[in-house]
MIDOSE-1310 file (N, C-alpha, C; in nm, 2 decimals, decimal comma, always signed):
residues 70
mkki	-0,24/-3,00/-0,61/-0,12/-2,94/-0,56/-0,10/-2,96/-0,41; +0,01/-2,99/-0,37/+0,04/-3,01/-0,23/+0,09/-2,87/-0,17; +0,03/-2,83/-0,06/+0,07/-2,70/+0,00/+0,13/-2,72/+0,14; +0,24/-2,65/+0,16/+0,31/-2,67/+0,29/+0,35/-2,52/+0,34
evki	+0,32/-2,50/+0,46/+0,35/-2,37/+0,52/+0,48/-2,39/+0,60; +0,58/-2,30/+0,58/+0,70/-2,31/+0,65/+0,71/-2,18/+0,74; +0,72/-2,20/+0,87/+0,73/-2,09/+0,97/+0,88/-2,06/+0,99; +0,91/-1,93/+0,98/+1,05/-1,89/+1,00/+1,05/-1,79/+1,12
etef	+1,16/-1,79/+1,19/+1,17/-1,70/+1,31/+1,26/-1,58/+1,28; +1,31/-1,57/+1,15/+1,40/-1,46/+1,11/+1,32/-1,37/+1,02; +1,38/-1,26/+0,97/+1,32/-1,16/+0,88/+1,29/-1,23/+0,75; +1,39/-1,31/+0,70/+1,38/-1,37/+0,57/+1,44/-1,51/+0,57
irld	+1,42/-1,58/+0,46/+1,49/-1,71/+0,44/+1,53/-1,71/+0,29; +1,65/-1,76/+0,26/+1,70/-1,78/+0,13/+1,62/-1,89/+0,06; +1,60/-1,87/-0,07/+1,53/-1,97/-0,15/+1,58/-2,11/-0,14; +1,72/-2,12/-0,15/+1,77/-2,26/-0,14/+1,75/-2,32/-0,01
allk	+1,76/-2,24/+0,10/+1,73/-2,29/+0,23/+1,59/-2,33/+0,25; +1,50/-2,25/+0,19/+1,35/-2,29/+0,20/+1,32/-2,42/+0,14; +1,38/-2,45/+0,02/+1,36/-2,57/-0,05/+1,41/-2,69/+0,04; +1,52/-2,67/+0,11/+1,57/-2,78/+0,20/+1,48/-2,79/+0,32
lghl	+1,44/-2,68/+0,38/+1,36/-2,69/+0,50/+1,22/-2,75/+0,47; +1,17/-2,73/+0,35/+1,05/-2,79/+0,31/+1,06/-2,93/+0,25; +1,18/-2,98/+0,26/+1,21/-3,12/+0,21/+1,17/-3,15/+0,07; +1,19/-3,04/-0,02/+1,17/-3,06/-0,16/+1,30/-3,10/-0,23
vgsg	+1,41/-3,08/-0,17/+1,54/-3,12/-0,22/+1,62/-3,18/-0,11; +1,72/-3,26/-0,14/+1,79/-3,33/-0,04/+1,92/-3,26/+0,00; +1,96/-3,16/-0,08/+2,09/-3,10/-0,04/+2,09/-2,96/-0,11; +2,18/-2,88/-0,06/+2,20/-2,74/-0,12/+2,24/-2,75/-0,26
geak	+2,32/-2,85/-0,30/+2,36/-2,87/-0,43/+2,25/-2,90/-0,53; +2,16/-2,98/-0,48/+2,04/-3,01/-0,56/+1,95/-2,89/-0,57; +1,94/-2,81/-0,47/+1,86/-2,69/-0,47/+1,92/-2,59/-0,58; +2,05/-2,58/-0,57/+2,12/-2,49/-0,67/+2,09/-2,53/-0,81
vriq	+2,10/-2,65/-0,84/+2,08/-2,70/-0,98/+1,93/-2,68/-1,02; +1,84/-2,72/-0,94/+1,70/-2,70/-0,97/+1,66/-2,56/-0,99; +1,71/-2,47/-0,91/+1,68/-2,33/-0,92/+1,74/-2,27/-1,05; +1,87/-2,30/-1,07/+1,94/-2,25/-1,19/+1,88/-2,31/-1,32
qgev	+1,81/-2,42/-1,32/+1,75/-2,48/-1,44/+1,61/-2,42/-1,46; +1,57/-2,33/-1,37/+1,44/-2,26/-1,39/+1,32/-2,35/-1,35; +1,34/-2,44/-1,26/+1,23/-2,53/-1,22/+1,15/-2,47/-1,10; +1,20/-2,36/-1,04/+1,14/-2,30/-0,92/+1,07/-2,17/-0,96
qvng	+0,95/-2,15/-0,91/+0,88/-2,02/-0,92/+0,87/-1,96/-0,78; +0,89/-1,83/-0,78/+0,87/-1,75/-0,65/+0,76/-1,65/-0,68; +0,66/-1,66/-0,60/+0,54/-1,57/-0,62/+0,49/-1,57/-0,76; +0,49/-1,69/-0,82/+0,43/-1,71/-0,96/+0,52/-1,69/-1,07
evct	+0,65/-1,65/-1,05/+0,74/-1,62/-1,16/+0,87/-1,70/-1,14; +0,92/-1,75/-1,25/+1,04/-1,83/-1,25/+1,15/-1,75/-1,19; +1,23/-1,81/-1,09/+1,34/-1,74/-1,03/+1,46/-1,83/-1,04; +1,57/-1,77/-1,08/+1,70/-1,85/-1,10/+1,80/-1,80/-1,00
mrgk	+1,76/-1,72/-0,90/+1,86/-1,67/-0,80/+1,84/-1,76/-0,67; +1,94/-1,84/-0,64/+1,93/-1,93/-0,52/+1,93/-1,85/-0,39; +1,99/-1,73/-0,39/+2,00/-1,65/-0,27/+1,88/-1,55/-0,26; +1,78/-1,57/-0,34/+1,66/-1,48/-0,33/+1,60/-1,49/-0,19
klrp	+1,58/-1,37/-0,13/+1,52/-1,36/+0,00/+1,37/-1,37/+0,00; +1,32/-1,46/+0,07/+1,17/-1,47/+0,09/+1,13/-1,43/+0,23; +1,02/-1,36/+0,23/+0,97/-1,31/+0,36/+0,83/-1,37/+0,39; +0,78/-1,36/+0,51/+0,65/-1,41/+0,53/+0,55/-1,35/+0,43
gdsa	+0,47/-1,44/+0,38/+0,37/-1,41/+0,27/+0,42/-1,45/+0,13; +0,55/-1,47/+0,12/+0,60/-1,51/-0,01/+0,58/-1,66/-0,03; +0,58/-1,71/-0,15/+0,57/-1,85/-0,18/+0,67/-1,90/-0,29; +0,70/-2,03/-0,28/+0,79/-2,09/-0,38/+0,73/-2,22/-0,42
rlge	+0,73/-2,25/-0,55/+0,68/-2,37/-0,61/+0,78/-2,45/-0,68; +0,78/-2,58/-0,65/+0,87/-2,67/-0,72/+0,78/-2,79/-0,76; +0,76/-2,81/-0,89/+0,67/-2,92/-0,93/+0,53/-2,89/-0,88; +0,47/-2,99/-0,82/+0,33/-2,98/-0,77/+0,33/-2,94/-0,62
tllt	+0,44/-2,89/-0,57/+0,44/-2,85/-0,43/+0,46/-2,70/-0,41; +0,37/-2,63/-0,33/+0,38/-2,49/-0,30/+0,42/-2,47/-0,16; +0,53/-2,40/-0,14/+0,58/-2,37/+0,00/+0,54/-2,22/+0,02; +0,47/-2,20/+0,14/+0,44/-2,06/+0,17/+0,51/-2,03/+0,30
vr	+0,58/-1,91/+0,30/+0,66/-1,87/+0,42/+0,56/-1,79/+0,52; +0,57/-1,84/+0,64/+0,49/-1,77/+0,75/+0,57/-1,72/+0,86
């Protein structure tokens, strides 16, 4: 599994924005579709809310890539 740490300067980041920032999707539209199809896990559980707020310490997984918010 590929692991990527994403550092944020704000209190939280939305799930769709995290996937774009981590270069796992090419656009917000692609992020929306992949999230709504249940392809994304947040902290080990499937999440279908693209506006889900992730804070430092949270993680999101798409396929074999794990993004951790720092």
